[in-house]
C-alpha positions in Angstrom: 40.2 9.8 -28.6 42.3 11.9 -25.4 40.8 15.5 -24.9 43.6 17.4 -23.7 43.5 21.5 -22.0 46.1 23.5 -23.2 48.3 24.4 -19.9 47.3 28.4 -20.8 43.5 27.9 -20.1 44.7 26.6 -16.8 46.6 29.2 -15.4 45.1 32.6 -14.3 46.6 35.3 -16.9 47.5 38.9 -16.7 44.7 41.1 -17.2 45.6 44.1 -18.8 44.5 47.5 -16.3 43.1 50.1 -18.6 42.0 51.9 -15.2 43.1 56.1 -16.2 42.8 57.7 -20.2 46.0 57.3 -21.2 47.1 53.5 -20.0 48.8 51.5 -22.4 50.4 47.8 -23.1 52.2 47.2 -26.3 54.3 43.9 -27.3 54.6 41.2 -29.2 51.9 39.1 -29.8 52.6 35.4 -28.2 48.7 33.8 -27.8 45.6 34.2 -29.2 42.1 32.8 -27.9 38.6 32.8 -28.9 35.9 32.9 -25.7 33.0 32.8 -24.8 32.3 36.0 -22.7 30.9 35.3 -19.1 28.7 37.6 -16.6 30.2 38.7 -13.6 28.7 35.2 -11.9 30.3 33.2 -14.8 27.1 32.3 -16.6 27.9 31.9 -20.3 26.9 35.1 -22.2 24.2 34.6 -25.8 22.6 36.9 -28.0 19.0 37.3 -28.0 18.6 35.1 -30.8 20.8 32.3 -28.9 24.5 32.7 -30.4 27.2 32.9 -27.8 29.3 36.5 -27.6 32.5 36.2 -28.4 35.5 37.8 -27.5 39.3 37.5 -28.4 41.8 37.3 -25.3 45.7 38.3 -27.0 48.3 37.9 -24.9 51.1 40.0 -25.4 54.6 39.8 -24.3 56.5 43.3 -23.5 59.0 44.1 -24.0 60.0 44.7 -20.0 57.5 42.3 -17.8 55.5 39.7 -17.5 53.5 38.7 -20.4 49.8 40.6 -20.4 46.2 39.5 -21.6 43.9 41.8 -23.9 40.2 40.9 -23.3 39.1 42.2 -27.0 35.2 42.7 -27.2 33.9 44.6 -30.2 30.7 46.9 -30.0 30.1 50.9 -31.0 30.0 53.6 -29.3 29.8 57.2 -29.7 32.3 59.0 -27.8 31.5 61.1 -24.6 35.2 61.8 -23.5 38.1 61.6 -26.0 38.3 59.2 -28.5 38.7 55.4 -29.9 36.7 52.6 -30.7 36.1 48.8 -28.5 39.1 47.2 -28.3 38.2 45.0 -30.9 37.8 47.7 -33.7 40.4 49.5 -32.4 42.7 46.1 -33.8 40.6 46.4 -36.3 41.6 49.4 -37.5 45.7 49.1 -36.9 45.3 45.8 -38.6 44.0 47.4 -42.0 46.2 50.7 -40.9 49.6 48.2 -41.5 48.2 46.9 -44.6 47.8 43.4 -43.2 44.9 40.7 -43.9 44.7 39.7 -40.1 46.4 39.2 -36.7 49.2 37.3 -36.5 51.3 35.6 -33.5 55.0 37.1 -34.1 53.4 41.0 -34.4 53.6 43.7 -32.3 50.5 45.2 -30.7 49.7 48.3 -28.5 46.5 49.1 -27.3 46.0 52.3 -25.7 42.7 53.7 -23.6 41.6 57.0 -25.3 38.2 58.3 -24.1 35.0 56.6 -22.4 31.9 56.1 -24.8 28.3 57.4 -23.7 26.5 54.7 -20.8 24.8 52.3 -22.7 21.3 50.8 -21.7 22.3 48.9 -19.3 23.9 51.7 -17.6 27.6 50.7 -18.4 30.5 53.5 -19.8 32.5 51.2 -22.5 36.0 51.6 -22.7 37.5 53.2 -25.6 40.8 52.8 -27.5 42.6 52.6 -30.1 45.6 50.2 -31.1 49.0 50.0 -33.7 49.7 47.1 -35.5 53.0 46.0 -37.2 53.1 42.7 -38.8 55.6 40.1 -38.5 58.5 40.0 -40.2 58.1 36.9 -43.0 59.9 34.1 -42.4 62.5 33.6 -44.8 65.5 31.1 -45.8 68.4 32.2 -47.7 69.2 31.1 -51.4 72.3 29.8 -50.6 71.1 27.8 -47.7 69.2 25.0 -50.2 72.1 24.2 -51.5 74.5 21.8 -50.3 78.3 22.5 -50.0 80.4 19.6 -52.0 
């Protein structure tokens, strides 16, 4: 059995940089990948019970410019400034608001940095986000094209 590594996993991605409240990225979803979180030293992170801590890397193609990767982690945070949710929760709320059942390649996604959470026990200040989601248009084939022309 041949094993392979997708080219996308070998290329460095252009990660979204949410530096200031109000920063926003929007585009069509072109790829999604679930990965294990790592420490700043590159060590895989796990929960206390040994399960891996996972995140989603969602790549969007803005209307202008290069693709951007959104690193979506979960969590529940109380807002200290502004409002919002963890990125993963914000995307989930946007999918529900769009009455969709899943996040799909081909959909449009917008994620904005809208607040700061209270400092966590490890001393970090989580960023809070809001999101908008528009499901992809369903693929269809016109009925007339299903019949051969004599």
